[in-house]
mmCIF file of the N, C-alpha and C atoms, coordinates in Angstrom:
data_MODEL
# 
_entry.id   MODEL 
# 
loop_
_atom_site.group_PDB 
_atom_site.id 
_atom_site.type_symbol 
_atom_site.label_atom_id 
_atom_site.label_alt_id 
_atom_site.label_comp_id 
_atom_site.label_asym_id 
_atom_site.label_entity_id 
_atom_site.label_seq_id 
_atom_site.pdbx_PDB_ins_code 
_atom_site.Cartn_x 
_atom_site.Cartn_y 
_atom_site.Cartn_z 
_atom_site.occupancy 
_atom_site.B_iso_or_equiv 
_atom_site.pdbx_formal_charge 
_atom_site.auth_seq_id 
_atom_site.auth_comp_id 
_atom_site.auth_asym_id 
_atom_site.auth_atom_id 
_atom_site.pdbx_PDB_model_num 
ATOM 1   N N  . MET A 1 1  ? -11.582 19.911 -19.003 1.00 0.00 ? 1  MET A N  1 
ATOM 2   C CA . MET A 1 1  ? -12.384 18.938 -18.080 1.00 0.00 ? 1  MET A CA 1 
ATOM 3   C C  . MET A 1 1  ? -13.724 18.638 -18.832 1.00 0.00 ? 1  MET A C  1 
ATOM 4   N N  . SER A 1 2  ? -14.253 17.379 -19.278 1.00 0.00 ? 2  SER A N  1 
ATOM 5   C CA . SER A 1 2  ? -15.595 17.275 -19.910 1.00 0.00 ? 2  SER A CA 1 
ATOM 6   C C  . SER A 1 2  ? -16.716 18.300 -19.153 1.00 0.00 ? 2  SER A C  1 
ATOM 7   N N  . ARG A 1 3  ? -17.461 18.356 -19.943 1.00 0.00 ? 3  ARG A N  1 
ATOM 8   C CA . ARG A 1 3  ? -19.105 18.914 -18.993 1.00 0.00 ? 3  ARG A CA 1 
ATOM 9   C C  . ARG A 1 3  ? -20.184 17.167 -18.884 1.00 0.00 ? 3  ARG A C  1 
ATOM 10  N N  . PRO A 1 4  ? -20.654 17.586 -17.817 1.00 0.00 ? 4  PRO A N  1 
ATOM 11  C CA . PRO A 1 4  ? -21.469 16.548 -17.324 1.00 0.00 ? 4  PRO A CA 1 
ATOM 12  C C  . PRO A 1 4  ? -22.843 16.516 -18.649 1.00 0.00 ? 4  PRO A C  1 
ATOM 13  N N  . HIS A 1 5  ? -23.168 15.322 -18.963 1.00 0.00 ? 5  HIS A N  1 
ATOM 14  C CA . HIS A 1 5  ? -24.156 14.676 -19.618 1.00 0.00 ? 5  HIS A CA 1 
ATOM 15  C C  . HIS A 1 5  ? -25.693 15.510 -18.904 1.00 0.00 ? 5  HIS A C  1 
ATOM 16  N N  . SER A 1 6  ? -26.136 16.279 -20.006 1.00 0.00 ? 6  SER A N  1 
ATOM 17  C CA . SER A 1 6  ? -27.557 16.867 -19.525 1.00 0.00 ? 6  SER A CA 1 
ATOM 18  C C  . SER A 1 6  ? -28.566 15.954 -20.475 1.00 0.00 ? 6  SER A C  1 
ATOM 19  N N  . PRO A 1 7  ? -29.885 15.892 -19.793 1.00 0.00 ? 7  PRO A N  1 
ATOM 20  C CA . PRO A 1 7  ? -30.612 15.289 -20.033 1.00 0.00 ? 7  PRO A CA 1 
ATOM 21  C C  . PRO A 1 7  ? -31.426 15.788 -21.198 1.00 0.00 ? 7  PRO A C  1 
ATOM 22  N N  . THR A 1 8  ? -31.965 15.234 -22.333 1.00 0.00 ? 8  THR A N  1 
ATOM 23  C CA . THR A 1 8  ? -32.560 16.147 -23.325 1.00 0.00 ? 8  THR A CA 1 
ATOM 24  C C  . THR A 1 8  ? -34.170 15.412 -23.454 1.00 0.00 ? 8  THR A C  1 
ATOM 25  N N  . GLY A 1 9  ? -34.926 16.096 -23.306 1.00 0.00 ? 9  GLY A N  1 
ATOM 26  C CA . GLY A 1 9  ? -36.438 16.132 -23.518 1.00 0.00 ? 9  GLY A CA 1 
ATOM 27  C C  . GLY A 1 9  ? -36.670 16.677 -24.661 1.00 0.00 ? 9  GLY A C  1 
ATOM 28  N N  . GLU A 1 10 ? -38.562 16.592 -24.844 1.00 0.00 ? 10 GLU A N  1 
ATOM 29  C CA . GLU A 1 10 ? -38.837 16.719 -26.058 1.00 0.00 ? 10 GLU A CA 1 
ATOM 30  C C  . GLU A 1 10 ? -38.254 17.795 -26.874 1.00 0.00 ? 10 GLU A C  1 
ATOM 31  N N  . HIS A 1 11 ? -38.119 17.687 -27.939 1.00 0.00 ? 11 HIS A N  1 
ATOM 32  C CA . HIS A 1 11 ? -37.922 18.495 -29.094 1.00 0.00 ? 11 HIS A CA 1 
ATOM 33  C C  . HIS A 1 11 ? -36.087 19.103 -28.998 1.00 0.00 ? 11 HIS A C  1 
ATOM 34  N N  . GLY A 1 12 ? -35.662 18.280 -28.158 1.00 0.00 ? 12 GLY A N  1 
ATOM 35  C CA . GLY A 1 12 ? -34.101 18.236 -28.036 1.00 0.00 ? 12 GLY A CA 1 
ATOM 36  C C  . GLY A 1 12 ? -33.793 19.408 -27.427 1.00 0.00 ? 12 GLY A C  1 
ATOM 37  N N  . LYS A 1 13 ? -34.053 19.723 -26.466 1.00 0.00 ? 13 LYS A N  1 
ATOM 38  C CA . LYS A 1 13 ? -34.023 21.215 -25.488 1.00 0.00 ? 13 LYS A CA 1 
ATOM 39  C C  . LYS A 1 13 ? -33.466 20.177 -24.214 1.00 0.00 ? 13 LYS A C  1 
ATOM 40  N N  . SER A 1 14 ? -32.386 20.865 -23.090 1.00 0.00 ? 14 SER A N  1 
ATOM 41  C CA . SER A 1 14 ? -32.223 19.952 -22.031 1.00 0.00 ? 14 SER A CA 1 
ATOM 42  C C  . SER A 1 14 ? -33.518 20.002 -21.137 1.00 0.00 ? 14 SER A C  1 
ATOM 43  N N  . ALA A 1 15 ? -33.717 19.067 -20.635 1.00 0.00 ? 15 ALA A N  1 
ATOM 44  C CA . ALA A 1 15 ? -34.849 18.657 -19.580 1.00 0.00 ? 15 ALA A CA 1 
ATOM 45  C C  . ALA A 1 15 ? -34.052 18.606 -18.004 1.00 0.00 ? 15 ALA A C  1 
ATOM 46  N N  . ALA A 1 16 ? -34.748 19.345 -17.323 1.00 0.00 ? 16 ALA A N  1 
ATOM 47  C CA . ALA A 1 16 ? -34.901 19.337 -16.037 1.00 0.00 ? 16 ALA A CA 1 
ATOM 48  C C  . ALA A 1 16 ? -34.981 18.008 -15.262 1.00 0.00 ? 16 ALA A C  1 
ATOM 49  N N  . VAL A 1 17 ? -34.168 17.483 -14.355 1.00 0.00 ? 17 VAL A N  1 
ATOM 50  C CA . VAL A 1 17 ? -33.933 16.143 -14.181 1.00 0.00 ? 17 VAL A CA 1 
ATOM 51  C C  . VAL A 1 17 ? -33.865 16.291 -12.310 1.00 0.00 ? 17 VAL A C  1 
ATOM 52  N N  . PRO A 1 18 ? -35.202 16.310 -11.843 1.00 0.00 ? 18 PRO A N  1 
ATOM 53  C CA . PRO A 1 18 ? -35.164 16.198 -9.856  1.00 0.00 ? 18 PRO A CA 1 
ATOM 54  C C  . PRO A 1 18 ? -34.347 15.373 -9.401  1.00 0.00 ? 18 PRO A C  1 
ATOM 55  N N  . ILE A 1 19 ? -33.532 16.059 -8.210  1.00 0.00 ? 19 ILE A N  1 
ATOM 56  C CA . ILE A 1 19 ? -32.530 15.044 -7.663  1.00 0.00 ? 19 ILE A CA 1 
ATOM 57  C C  . ILE A 1 19 ? -33.433 15.128 -5.815  1.00 0.00 ? 19 ILE A C  1 
ATOM 58  N N  . PRO A 1 20 ? -33.489 13.561 -5.955  1.00 0.00 ? 20 PRO A N  1 
ATOM 59  C CA . PRO A 1 20 ? -34.241 14.072 -4.525  1.00 0.00 ? 20 PRO A CA 1 
ATOM 60  C C  . PRO A 1 20 ? -33.409 14.391 -3.491  1.00 0.00 ? 20 PRO A C  1 
ATOM 61  N N  . THR A 1 21 ? -33.987 15.181 -2.119  1.00 0.00 ? 21 THR A N  1 
ATOM 62  C CA . THR A 1 21 ? -33.419 15.600 -1.276  1.00 0.00 ? 21 THR A CA 1 
ATOM 63  C C  . THR A 1 21 ? -32.490 14.680 -0.214  1.00 0.00 ? 21 THR A C  1 
ATOM 64  N N  . SER A 1 22 ? -33.206 13.657 -0.419  1.00 0.00 ? 22 SER A N  1 
ATOM 65  C CA . SER A 1 22 ? -32.496 12.433 0.136   1.00 0.00 ? 22 SER A CA 1 
ATOM 66  C C  . SER A 1 22 ? -30.931 12.078 -0.231  1.00 0.00 ? 22 SER A C  1 
ATOM 67  N N  . GLU A 1 23 ? -30.824 12.369 -1.317  1.00 0.00 ? 23 GLU A N  1 
ATOM 68  C CA . GLU A 1 23 ? -29.541 12.084 -2.110  1.00 0.00 ? 23 GLU A CA 1 
ATOM 69  C C  . GLU A 1 23 ? -28.592 13.432 -2.388  1.00 0.00 ? 23 GLU A C  1 
ATOM 70  N N  . PRO A 1 24 ? -28.695 14.326 -1.319  1.00 0.00 ? 24 PRO A N  1 
ATOM 71  C CA . PRO A 1 24 ? -27.585 15.397 -2.198  1.00 0.00 ? 24 PRO A CA 1 
ATOM 72  C C  . PRO A 1 24 ? -26.506 14.941 -1.997  1.00 0.00 ? 24 PRO A C  1 
ATOM 73  N N  . GLU A 1 25 ? -25.775 14.139 -1.916  1.00 0.00 ? 25 GLU A N  1 
ATOM 74  C CA . GLU A 1 25 ? -24.370 13.821 -2.330  1.00 0.00 ? 25 GLU A CA 1 
ATOM 75  C C  . GLU A 1 25 ? -24.166 13.387 -3.902  1.00 0.00 ? 25 GLU A C  1 
ATOM 76  N N  . GLU A 1 26 ? -25.260 12.907 -4.317  1.00 0.00 ? 26 GLU A N  1 
ATOM 77  C CA . GLU A 1 26 ? -25.232 12.109 -5.967  1.00 0.00 ? 26 GLU A CA 1 
ATOM 78  C C  . GLU A 1 26 ? -24.512 13.277 -6.786  1.00 0.00 ? 26 GLU A C  1 
ATOM 79  N N  . PRO A 1 27 ? -24.625 14.166 -6.899  1.00 0.00 ? 27 PRO A N  1 
ATOM 80  C CA . PRO A 1 27 ? -24.372 15.287 -7.826  1.00 0.00 ? 27 PRO A CA 1 
ATOM 81  C C  . PRO A 1 27 ? -22.962 15.113 -7.759  1.00 0.00 ? 27 PRO A C  1 
ATOM 82  N N  . GLN A 1 28 ? -22.426 15.524 -6.265  1.00 0.00 ? 28 GLN A N  1 
ATOM 83  C CA . GLN A 1 28 ? -20.926 15.994 -6.188  1.00 0.00 ? 28 GLN A CA 1 
ATOM 84  C C  . GLN A 1 28 ? -20.167 14.672 -6.193  1.00 0.00 ? 28 GLN A C  1 
ATOM 85  N N  . ARG A 1 29 ? -20.909 13.163 -6.266  1.00 0.00 ? 29 ARG A N  1 
ATOM 86  C CA . ARG A 1 29 ? -20.400 12.056 -6.520  1.00 0.00 ? 29 ARG A CA 1 
ATOM 87  C C  . ARG A 1 29 ? -20.009 11.873 -8.192  1.00 0.00 ? 29 ARG A C  1 
ATOM 88  N N  . LEU A 1 30 ? -20.761 12.260 -8.897  1.00 0.00 ? 30 LEU A N  1 
ATOM 89  C CA . LEU A 1 30 ? -20.965 12.324 -10.204 1.00 0.00 ? 30 LEU A CA 1 
ATOM 90  C C  . LEU A 1 30 ? -19.708 12.959 -10.695 1.00 0.00 ? 30 LEU A C  1 
ATOM 91  N N  . ARG A 1 31 ? -19.479 14.208 -10.048 1.00 0.00 ? 31 ARG A N  1 
ATOM 92  C CA . ARG A 1 31 ? -18.466 15.329 -10.646 1.00 0.00 ? 31 ARG A CA 1 
ATOM 93  C C  . ARG A 1 31 ? -16.888 14.533 -10.138 1.00 0.00 ? 31 ARG A C  1 
ATOM 94  N N  . ASP A 1 32 ? -17.057 14.054 -9.076  1.00 0.00 ? 32 ASP A N  1 
ATOM 95  C CA . ASP A 1 32 ? -15.885 13.451 -8.079  1.00 0.00 ? 32 ASP A CA 1 
ATOM 96  C C  . ASP A 1 32 ? -15.406 12.305 -9.636  1.00 0.00 ? 32 ASP A C  1 
ATOM 97  N N  . GLU A 1 33 ? -16.300 11.231 -9.896  1.00 0.00 ? 33 GLU A N  1 
ATOM 98  C CA . GLU A 1 33 ? -15.777 10.385 -10.585 1.00 0.00 ? 33 GLU A CA 1 
ATOM 99  C C  . GLU A 1 33 ? -15.427 10.728 -11.730 1.00 0.00 ? 33 GLU A C  1 
ATOM 100 N N  . ALA A 1 34 ? -16.049 11.813 -12.620 1.00 0.00 ? 34 ALA A N  1 
ATOM 101 C CA . ALA A 1 34 ? -15.808 12.439 -14.078 1.00 0.00 ? 34 ALA A CA 1 
ATOM 102 C C  . ALA A 1 34 ? -14.269 13.048 -13.696 1.00 0.00 ? 34 ALA A C  1 
ATOM 103 N N  . ASP A 1 35 ? -14.077 13.970 -12.473 1.00 0.00 ? 35 ASP A N  1 
ATOM 104 C CA . ASP A 1 35 ? -12.589 14.179 -12.464 1.00 0.00 ? 35 ASP A CA 1 
ATOM 105 C C  . ASP A 1 35 ? -11.534 12.997 -12.182 1.00 0.00 ? 35 ASP A C  1 
ATOM 106 N N  . ILE A 1 36 ? -12.296 12.217 -11.694 1.00 0.00 ? 36 ILE A N  1 
ATOM 107 C CA . ILE A 1 36 ? -11.267 11.144 -11.280 1.00 0.00 ? 36 ILE A CA 1 
ATOM 108 C C  . ILE A 1 36 ? -11.054 10.319 -12.493 1.00 0.00 ? 36 ILE A C  1 
ATOM 109 N N  . ALA A 1 37 ? -11.987 10.401 -13.740 1.00 0.00 ? 37 ALA A N  1 
ATOM 110 C CA . ALA A 1 37 ? -11.739 9.496  -14.810 1.00 0.00 ? 37 ALA A CA 1 
ATOM 111 C C  . ALA A 1 37 ? -10.889 10.559 -15.653 1.00 0.00 ? 37 ALA A C  1 
ATOM 112 N N  . GLU A 1 38 ? -10.910 11.778 -15.404 1.00 0.00 ? 38 GLU A N  1 
ATOM 113 C CA . GLU A 1 38 ? -10.241 12.617 -16.426 1.00 0.00 ? 38 GLU A CA 1 
ATOM 114 C C  . GLU A 1 38 ? -9.059  12.488 -15.893 1.00 0.00 ? 38 GLU A C  1 
ATOM 115 N N  . ALA A 1 39 ? -8.368  12.495 -14.901 1.00 0.00 ? 39 ALA A N  1 
ATOM 116 C CA . ALA A 1 39 ? -7.039  12.377 -14.109 1.00 0.00 ? 39 ALA A CA 1 
ATOM 117 C C  . ALA A 1 39 ? -6.519  10.984 -14.561 1.00 0.00 ? 39 ALA A C  1 
ATOM 118 N N  . GLN A 1 40 ? -6.943  9.919  -14.241 1.00 0.00 ? 40 GLN A N  1 
ATOM 119 C CA . GLN A 1 40 ? -7.039  8.804  -14.976 1.00 0.00 ? 40 GLN A CA 1 
ATOM 120 C C  . GLN A 1 40 ? -6.244  8.928  -16.331 1.00 0.00 ? 40 GLN A C  1 
ATOM 121 N N  . ALA A 1 41 ? -6.981  9.712  -17.229 1.00 0.00 ? 41 ALA A N  1 
ATOM 122 C CA . ALA A 1 41 ? -6.832  9.659  -18.553 1.00 0.00 ? 41 ALA A CA 1 
ATOM 123 C C  . ALA A 1 41 ? -5.357  10.228 -18.848 1.00 0.00 ? 41 ALA A C  1 
ATOM 124 N N  . ARG A 1 42 ? -5.343  11.715 -17.976 1.00 0.00 ? 42 ARG A N  1 
ATOM 125 C CA . ARG A 1 42 ? -4.375  12.556 -18.155 1.00 0.00 ? 42 ARG A CA 1 
ATOM 126 C C  . ARG A 1 42 ? -3.118  11.975 -17.896 1.00 0.00 ? 42 ARG A C  1 
ATOM 127 N N  . GLU A 1 43 ? -3.067  10.815 -16.766 1.00 0.00 ? 43 GLU A N  1 
ATOM 128 C CA . GLU A 1 43 ? -1.554  9.907  -16.502 1.00 0.00 ? 43 GLU A CA 1 
ATOM 129 C C  . GLU A 1 43 ? -1.666  9.412  -16.963 1.00 0.00 ? 43 GLU A C  1 
ATOM 130 N N  . ALA A 1 44 ? -2.562  8.416  -17.996 1.00 0.00 ? 44 ALA A N  1 
ATOM 131 C CA . ALA A 1 44 ? -2.252  7.555  -18.949 1.00 0.00 ? 44 ALA A CA 1 
ATOM 132 C C  . ALA A 1 44 ? -1.753  7.692  -19.976 1.00 0.00 ? 44 ALA A C  1 
ATOM 133 N N  . ALA A 1 45 ? -1.727  9.666  -20.350 1.00 0.00 ? 45 ALA A N  1 
ATOM 134 C CA . ALA A 1 45 ? -1.444  9.885  -21.709 1.00 0.00 ? 45 ALA A CA 1 
ATOM 135 C C  . ALA A 1 45 ? -0.722  11.176 -21.406 1.00 0.00 ? 45 ALA A C  1 
ATOM 136 N N  . PRO A 1 46 ? 0.393   11.451 -20.486 1.00 0.00 ? 46 PRO A N  1 
ATOM 137 C CA . PRO A 1 46 ? 1.030   12.822 -20.007 1.00 0.00 ? 46 PRO A CA 1 
ATOM 138 C C  . PRO A 1 46 ? 1.100   13.687 -21.138 1.00 0.00 ? 46 PRO A C  1 
ATOM 139 N N  . SER A 1 47 ? 0.829   15.081 -21.055 1.00 0.00 ? 47 SER A N  1 
ATOM 140 C CA . SER A 1 47 ? 1.646   15.547 -21.819 1.00 0.00 ? 47 SER A CA 1 
ATOM 141 C C  . SER A 1 47 ? 2.435   16.840 -21.462 1.00 0.00 ? 47 SER A C  1 
ATOM 142 N N  . GLY A 1 48 ? 3.274   17.597 -22.141 1.00 0.00 ? 48 GLY A N  1 
ATOM 143 C CA . GLY A 1 48 ? 3.977   18.602 -21.295 1.00 0.00 ? 48 GLY A CA 1 
ATOM 144 C C  . GLY A 1 48 ? 5.169   18.014 -20.473 1.00 0.00 ? 48 GLY A C  1 
ATOM 145 N N  . ALA A 1 49 ? 6.083   18.838 -19.645 1.00 0.00 ? 49 ALA A N  1 
ATOM 146 C CA . ALA A 1 49 ? 6.960   18.672 -19.110 1.00 0.00 ? 49 ALA A CA 1 
ATOM 147 C C  . ALA A 1 49 ? 6.395   18.037 -17.463 1.00 0.00 ? 49 ALA A C  1 
ATOM 148 N N  . ALA A 1 50 ? 7.310   17.183 -17.451 1.00 0.00 ? 50 ALA A N  1 
ATOM 149 C CA . ALA A 1 50 ? 6.921   16.733 -15.738 1.00 0.00 ? 50 ALA A CA 1 
ATOM 150 C C  . ALA A 1 50 ? 7.456   17.620 -15.017 1.00 0.00 ? 50 ALA A C  1 
ATOM 151 N N  . MET A 1 51 ? 6.914   18.035 -13.441 1.00 0.00 ? 51 MET A N  1 
ATOM 152 C CA . MET A 1 51 ? 7.689   19.145 -12.777 1.00 0.00 ? 51 MET A CA 1 
ATOM 153 C C  . MET A 1 51 ? 7.497   18.586 -11.080 1.00 0.00 ? 51 MET A C  1 
ATOM 154 N N  . SER A 1 52 ? 8.505   18.793 -10.483 1.00 0.00 ? 52 SER A N  1 
ATOM 155 C CA . SER A 1 52 ? 8.117   18.379 -9.299  1.00 0.00 ? 52 SER A CA 1 
ATOM 156 C C  . SER A 1 52 ? 7.059   19.249 -8.386  1.00 0.00 ? 52 SER A C  1 
ATOM 157 N N  . HIS A 1 53 ? 6.627   18.314 -7.409  1.00 0.00 ? 53 HIS A N  1 
ATOM 158 C CA . HIS A 1 53 ? 5.780   18.935 -6.452  1.00 0.00 ? 53 HIS A CA 1 
ATOM 159 C C  . HIS A 1 53 ? 5.864   20.592 -5.942  1.00 0.00 ? 53 HIS A C  1 
ATOM 160 N N  . ASP A 1 54 ? 6.959   20.510 -5.506  1.00 0.00 ? 54 ASP A N  1 
ATOM 161 C CA . ASP A 1 54 ? 7.817   22.203 -5.237  1.00 0.00 ? 54 ASP A CA 1 
ATOM 162 C C  . ASP A 1 54 ? 8.005   22.926 -6.472  1.00 0.00 ? 54 ASP A C  1 
ATOM 163 N N  . GLU A 1 55 ? 8.017   22.898 -7.678  1.00 0.00 ? 55 GLU A N  1 
ATOM 164 C CA . GLU A 1 55 ? 7.858   23.280 -8.821  1.00 0.00 ? 55 GLU A CA 1 
ATOM 165 C C  . GLU A 1 55 ? 6.676   23.898 -9.135  1.00 0.00 ? 55 GLU A C  1 
ATOM 166 N N  . PHE A 1 56 ? 6.004   22.848 -8.882  1.00 0.00 ? 56 PHE A N  1 
ATOM 167 C CA . PHE A 1 56 ? 4.107   23.152 -9.338  1.00 0.00 ? 56 PHE A CA 1 
ATOM 168 C C  . PHE A 1 56 ? 3.692   23.866 -8.152  1.00 0.00 ? 56 PHE A C  1 
ATOM 169 N N  . MET A 1 57 ? 4.268   24.225 -6.801  1.00 0.00 ? 57 MET A N  1 
ATOM 170 C CA . MET A 1 57 ? 3.470   25.026 -6.072  1.00 0.00 ? 57 MET A CA 1 
ATOM 171 C C  . MET A 1 57 ? 4.110   26.309 -6.610  1.00 0.00 ? 57 MET A C  1 
ATOM 172 N N  . ALA A 1 58 ? 5.426   26.244 -6.799  1.00 0.00 ? 58 ALA A N  1 
ATOM 173 C CA . ALA A 1 58 ? 5.963   27.722 -6.882  1.00 0.00 ? 58 ALA A CA 1 
ATOM 174 C C  . ALA A 1 58 ? 5.108   28.067 -8.381  1.00 0.00 ? 58 ALA A C  1 
ATOM 175 N N  . GLN A 1 59 ? 4.869   27.734 -9.145  1.00 0.00 ? 59 GLN A N  1 
ATOM 176 C CA . GLN A 1 59 ? 4.095   27.888 -10.569 1.00 0.00 ? 59 GLN A CA 1 
ATOM 177 C C  . GLN A 1 59 ? 2.815   28.745 -10.374 1.00 0.00 ? 59 GLN A C  1 
ATOM 178 N N  . LEU A 1 60 ? 2.047   27.884 -8.939  1.00 0.00 ? 60 LEU A N  1 
ATOM 179 C CA . LEU A 1 60 ? 0.694   28.638 -8.575  1.00 0.00 ? 60 LEU A CA 1 
ATOM 180 C C  . LEU A 1 60 ? 1.173   29.542 -7.880  1.00 0.00 ? 60 LEU A C  1 
ATOM 181 N N  . GLU A 1 61 ? 1.887   29.695 -7.030  1.00 0.00 ? 61 GLU A N  1 
ATOM 182 C CA . GLU A 1 61 ? 1.841   31.083 -5.762  1.00 0.00 ? 61 GLU A CA 1 
ATOM 183 C C  . GLU A 1 61 ? 2.441   32.020 -7.087  1.00 0.00 ? 61 GLU A C  1 
ATOM 184 N N  . LYS A 1 62 ? 3.302   32.077 -7.794  1.00 0.00 ? 62 LYS A N  1 
ATOM 185 C CA . LYS A 1 62 ? 3.780   33.056 -8.845  1.00 0.00 ? 62 LYS A CA 1 
ATOM 186 C C  . LYS A 1 62 ? 2.613   33.490 -9.811  1.00 0.00 ? 62 LYS A C  1 
ATOM 187 N N  . GLU A 1 63 ? 1.781   32.478 -10.194 1.00 0.00 ? 63 GLU A N  1 
ATOM 188 C CA . GLU A 1 63 ? 0.102   33.019 -10.752 1.00 0.00 ? 63 GLU A CA 1 
ATOM 189 C C  . GLU A 1 63 ? -0.344  33.500 -9.838  1.00 0.00 ? 63 GLU A C  1 
ATOM 190 N N  . ASP A 1 64 ? -0.548  33.218 -8.749  1.00 0.00 ? 64 ASP A N  1 
ATOM 191 C CA . ASP A 1 64 ? -1.580  33.541 -7.468  1.00 0.00 ? 64 ASP A CA 1 
ATOM 192 C C  . ASP A 1 64 ? -1.155  35.154 -7.585  1.00 0.00 ? 64 ASP A C  1 
ATOM 193 N N  . ARG A 1 65 ? 0.068   35.642 -7.317  1.00 0.00 ? 65 ARG A N  1 
ATOM 194 C CA . ARG A 1 65 ? 0.714   36.728 -7.225  1.00 0.00 ? 65 ARG A CA 1 
ATOM 195 C C  . ARG A 1 65 ? 0.629   37.913 -8.644  1.00 0.00 ? 65 ARG A C  1 
ATOM 196 N N  . ARG A 1 66 ? 0.284   36.820 -9.717  1.00 0.00 ? 66 ARG A N  1 
ATOM 197 C CA . ARG A 1 66 ? 0.171   37.712 -11.089 1.00 0.00 ? 66 ARG A CA 1 
ATOM 198 C C  . ARG A 1 66 ? -1.392  38.346 -11.028 1.00 0.00 ? 66 ARG A C  1 
ATOM 199 N N  . GLU A 1 67 ? -2.241  37.672 -10.562 1.00 0.00 ? 67 GLU A N  1 
ATOM 200 C CA . GLU A 1 67 ? -3.477  37.981 -10.683 1.00 0.00 ? 67 GLU A CA 1 
ATOM 201 C C  . GLU A 1 67 ? -3.664  38.904 -9.775  1.00 0.00 ? 67 GLU A C  1 
ATOM 202 N N  . GLU A 1 68 ? -3.147  38.767 -8.307  1.00 0.00 ? 68 GLU A N  1 
ATOM 203 C CA . GLU A 1 68 ? -3.556  39.945 -7.294  1.00 0.00 ? 68 GLU A CA 1 
ATOM 204 C C  . GLU A 1 68 ? -3.207  40.915 -7.581  1.00 0.00 ? 68 GLU A C  1 
ATOM 205 N N  . THR A 1 69 ? -1.887  41.060 -8.571  1.00 0.00 ? 69 THR A N  1 
ATOM 206 C CA . THR A 1 69 ? -1.248  42.574 -9.263  1.00 0.00 ? 69 THR A CA 1 
ATOM 207 C C  . THR A 1 69 ? -2.484  43.115 -9.869  1.00 0.00 ? 69 THR A C  1 
ATOM 208 N N  . ALA A 1 70 ? -2.832  42.274 -11.159 1.00 0.00 ? 70 ALA A N  1 
ATOM 209 C CA . ALA A 1 70 ? -3.844  42.497 -11.916 1.00 0.00 ? 70 ALA A CA 1 
ATOM 210 C C  . ALA A 1 70 ? -5.301  42.855 -11.079 1.00 0.00 ? 70 ALA A C  1 
ATOM 211 N N  . THR A 1 71 ? -5.248  42.536 -10.186 1.00 0.00 ? 71 THR A N  1 
ATOM 212 C CA . THR A 1 71 ? -6.871  42.714 -9.634  1.00 0.00 ? 71 THR A CA 1 
ATOM 213 C C  . THR A 1 71 ? -6.774  43.977 -8.822  1.00 0.00 ? 71 THR A C  1 
ATOM 214 N N  . SER A 1 72 ? -5.653  43.952 -8.224  1.00 0.00 ? 72 SER A N  1 
ATOM 215 C CA . SER A 1 72 ? -5.357  45.595 -7.632  1.00 0.00 ? 72 SER A CA 1 
ATOM 216 C C  . SER A 1 72 ? -5.103  46.604 -8.654  1.00 0.00 ? 72 SER A C  1 
ATOM 217 N N  . ALA A 1 73 ? -4.350  46.420 -9.672  1.00 0.00 ? 73 ALA A N  1 
ATOM 218 C CA . ALA A 1 73 ? -4.534  47.178 -11.027 1.00 0.00 ? 73 ALA A CA 1 
ATOM 219 C C  . ALA A 1 73 ? -5.877  47.950 -11.192 1.00 0.00 ? 73 ALA A C  1 
ATOM 220 N N  . VAL A 1 74 ? -6.803  46.635 -11.491 1.00 0.00 ? 74 VAL A N  1 
ATOM 221 C CA . VAL A 1 74 ? -7.746  46.958 -12.598 1.00 0.00 ? 74 VAL A CA 1 
ATOM 222 C C  . VAL A 1 74 ? -8.823  47.661 -11.113 1.00 0.00 ? 74 VAL A C  1 
ATOM 223 N N  . GLY A 1 75 ? -8.811  47.147 -9.730  1.00 0.00 ? 75 GLY A N  1 
ATOM 224 C CA . GLY A 1 75 ? -9.709  47.649 -8.696  1.00 0.00 ? 75 GLY A CA 1 
ATOM 225 C C  . GLY A 1 75 ? -9.435  49.125 -8.458  1.00 0.00 ? 75 GLY A C  1 
ATOM 226 N N  . GLY A 1 76 ? -8.534  49.906 -8.392  1.00 0.00 ? 76 GLY A N  1 
ATOM 227 C CA . GLY A 1 76 ? -7.864  51.069 -8.104  1.00 0.00 ? 76 GLY A CA 1 
ATOM 228 C C  . GLY A 1 76 ? -6.598  51.436 -8.512  1.00 0.00 ? 76 GLY A C  1 
# 
């Protein structure tokens, strides 16, 4: 995923940009728009093999079990 644009201030350093508290949903909306654009780009130019929803969920569960095993091995 691409990183959001950071405003640049003097001397080429990142600048702080105040966000009004009256609009706290604005940063989330911008992240959502970036995620949607990325998803649309991936959909337009898919890479890798297609898989069903069930196959995808099984893969996620397998990864979760692997992470749980690795975490428990490290933690104790």
